N, C-alpha and C positions, 0 to 999 in steps of 0.2 A: 504493500499500499504506499510505503514511503517513496518508492521509485516513481509513483504515478502522480505525485504532487504537481500542481500547476505552477506556472511562473509566479502568480499572485501569492499563492501559499508560501513559496520559497522566499519571495521578497518580504512578506510579513514576518516570517521566522527570523530572517536576517535582521530586520529592523528591531525586533524584540530583543535579539541577542545583543545588538549594538546598544540599545537603550539600557538594558540590564547591566551591561559592562560598564557603561558610563556612570550609572547610579552606584554601582559597586565601588568604582574608583572614587567617586565623591564621598562615599561613606568611609572608605578604608584609608584614604590618603591622610586625613587629619590625624588619625592614630599612628600611622607610619611616620608622619612629620614630627609628632611629639616624641616617639621613641628614638628616632635618629638624632634629634636635637639634644635629647637627654644624654647621649653618649658622645656629644661633640665637645671639642675644646672651647672653653668659655670665651677666649679672645676671638677665635675664628667665628664663633656663633654671633658675637656682638657685631663683627664686621660684615656678616653675610646678610643679604636681602633676597627675598624670593623663596622658591620651593626648596625643600631639602630632601634629597633622594638617598643620601648616605651620610654617615657621621662626618662632620667637619673636623678633621684632626682628632682622632679617637681619644676620649678621656672619660674616666668614671669619677671625676672630681665632684660632680653634682651629686651622685649617689653617695659618695663618702660623706659629704657634708650632711646630707638628709639622714643617712642611717647612723651617723655619729650623734645625732640628737638624742639625748638620754630618754626623751619621752616617747620615742618611736616604738621600741620593743613593748613597753608597757601598754601603750595605746593599742598596739596590734592585738595583744591578749585581751584587752578590754572589749575590742570590737568583735572578736571571735566569740567571746562569751556572750555579748549582747545579741549577736546574730543567732547563735544556737538557742539561747533561752527565749529570745523574742519570737523566733520562728516556730519554736515548739508550742509556746502559748497561743500564738496566732492560729496554728493549724488545729490545735485541740478545740479551741472555741469556735473556730470557723466550721470545722467538721460537724461538731455537735449541733451548732445553730442551723447549718444547712440541712442536716438530716431532719431536725424538727420541722423546719419550714417546708420541706418537700413532702411531708406526710399529709394524708387527707383525713378528714373526719374529726377534727377537734375545734372547739369554739374559739373565736378570736384570732384565728390565723390571719385573716385579711388585715385586721386592725394592727396586729403585731408586725406584719410585713410593712405596712404603711409607716409605722413609727420608726422602723429600721431604715427604710428608704429616706425618710425625712432627715436623718442625720447626715446623709450623703450630700445634701444640698444646703443645710443650715448648720452653722457652727456658732457657739457662744462667743468665741473670740479669744485672743491671747490672754488678756488680763483675767477673765473668769476662769479659764483653764489653769492658769498659774496659781490662782487663789485656791482652786479646788485641789490641785496636787499638793500644795503646801499644807492646807488644812487637814488633808488626809495622811500627813506624815511621810509623804513619798518624796519630798524635796531632797535632793542630793543622794538619792538612792537609785539603784538600777530599775526599780519598779517605775520610776517616773519616765523612763524611756520605753518600757514594755507595755504597761497597762493602759495609758490613755489611747493608744492606737492598737489595742489587742485584736480588734476585728475591723477589717476593711469591708465596708458595705458592698462594694462592687464584687470583691472576691467571694463574699458570702452568697451573692445572688448567682454568680457563675457556678459555684459548686452546688448550690441549691438546684439549678436547672440541670446540672449534670446528674445528680441523684434521681431527678424526676424522669430522666431518660432510661433508667433501669426498669426493665419489664416488671410490671406488678405481679406477674405470675410467679416470679422467683421469690418475692417476699411472702406471697400467700403459701407457697410450698414450704418455706422455711418455718412459718408459723404453725403449719399443720404438724411439722416435725417437732414442735416445742421450742423453737428458737425465740429468744427475747430480742429486744431492740439492739442490744450491744452486739449480740451474735450476728444479727442481720447486717448491721453497720460495718463490723469489722471483717466479716467473712464473705459478704455479698457486695455491698455497695462500694466500699473502698477498693477491693481488687478490680471491680469492673470500671472504676473511675480513676485508675492510677495515672492516666495522662493528665487529667484535670488536677489531681493532687500534686503531681510533679511541677506543673505550671504554677500552682498556688505557692508551693515551697520556693520556687525561683523568685516569684514576685515579692514575697515577704523577706526573703533573704537579701535580695538586692536593696529593698527599701531600708533594712536595718543597717546594711553595710554602708549605704550612702548618706545615712542620717547624720546631721550635725546640728541643726537648729534647735531641736529639743534638748540636746545635751548642753548647748550653750545657755539655754534658758533655765534648765532644771538642775544642772550640775555646777557646784562651786569648788569641789575638790579636784585638783588637776590630776591626781592619781587615778581618778575614775573617768577621765576624758577618753572618748573613742578616737580611733585613728583619723577620721575625717576632720574632727575639730582641731587636732594637732596640725594636720596638713593645711587647714585653712589658715592657721596662724603663721605657718611657714610661708604660704603664698602671699599673705597680706604683708607681714612684717619682715619677710625674707630672713627668718631666724636662721642662725648658724650653729645652734647647739652649743654655744660657749666657746667656739673656736677663736683663736686670736688671729685676726686677719686685718690687713690694712684696708683703708677705705677703697683703694683701687681694686684690690683683690675681691672685695665684697661686691663692687659694682660689676665686675666681669662675671662673677659667679651668680649673680641675681637671676638672669635668664635661665641658665642651665639648671639651677636649683628648682626653679618653677617646673620645668619639664620633668625633672627626676621625681619631684613630688607627685605630679600627676600620674606618672607610671607606677610608682610604688603604691599609690592608693587605689588604682584602677585595675591593674593587671590581675591581681589575685581573684577578684570576683568574676573576671572574664572567663576563667577556666571552667566555671560552672556551666556556661552556656553550651559548649559542645556535648555535654552529658545530658542536657535537658532538651536539646534541639529537636530530637525525634518525637518528643511529647508536646512540643509548644503548639504547633498549629492544631493538632488533633484535640488537645486539651482545651484550648480556647474556644474552638469551634463547637465542641461537644457541649460546652457549658453555656453557649450563647444562642443557639439557633432554635431551641425549643423551649417553650414556656408552659 
C-alpha cells in the first residue's frame, strides 16, 4: 500500500516530517545551548554572541562553583525527600478521592464534585493561605509544602474519569466474590489504570521538584530549603558559595554559573520522562475522553 501513494500523499508526508523536524529543533536547541554554555570557558562565553553548538573552550568552572556551594548537597536531599513524600501523599489522596467520585449510587456526589471543581477556579489568596498554614502549626515544616497542595483538582478529575472507564462488570464480579472496596481498588482499578497512574506520578513529582515559591513563603530555616530555592538564590545573587574571587573573576563566571545552575537543577528530573513516555499519551487520553 505504501508503494501506491500518490504524489499528494508523499508531499504531505514530507511537509509533516519537515515541520516536525523544525519544531523538534526549536524545542531541543535551547536545552542544547544551555548545556554547551555551561561547559564553556567563562571568558570565551562572555565574548561570544549568537548560537552555541559546542563548548567554547571547555571548562567545568561553572559546575565547580555551583557544586562547591555548601547548600547544594543538603538542598538536593531536601528536594528528594519532598518529592517522595509529597508525591506519595498526592497519589494516596487522589486515588482514594477519584475512586469515591467514580462510584455510583451515593447521595451528594454531584454537590461534592461541584465543590471540588470550585477550588480549581477560585482561591482564597496568598495572605489567607499563609495565615491558615501558620495557625495550623505547619509554618517552617515540611507539611507546609505537602498538605496545602495535597490534591490537584485536575489530576483528580482525570483519574476519576479513568476509573469510570473500567467495565462495571469487573466490579460486580469482584463484589459477588466477596471483595471490598479496597480489594477492588488495588486489585482491579489501579492495575487497569496504570498508564494514568504513571502520568499522575510524573505530574506530581515534576511539580514538587520545580516548586520554590511555597518554600520561600513557608520556610524560614535554610537547612530545610529545597534545591530550586537555593538555585534561585544563585541565579539572582550569583552566589559563589563562599569562594574568594576577584570582581573580574566573578563577572566572567556570572553567565556560566547561571547556565550550570540551570543544568544541575533540571537534568535530574528529565531522566524520569523516558521511563514514563510510553504511558504519557495513553494515560492522559484515557482519563480525559470519557465522562
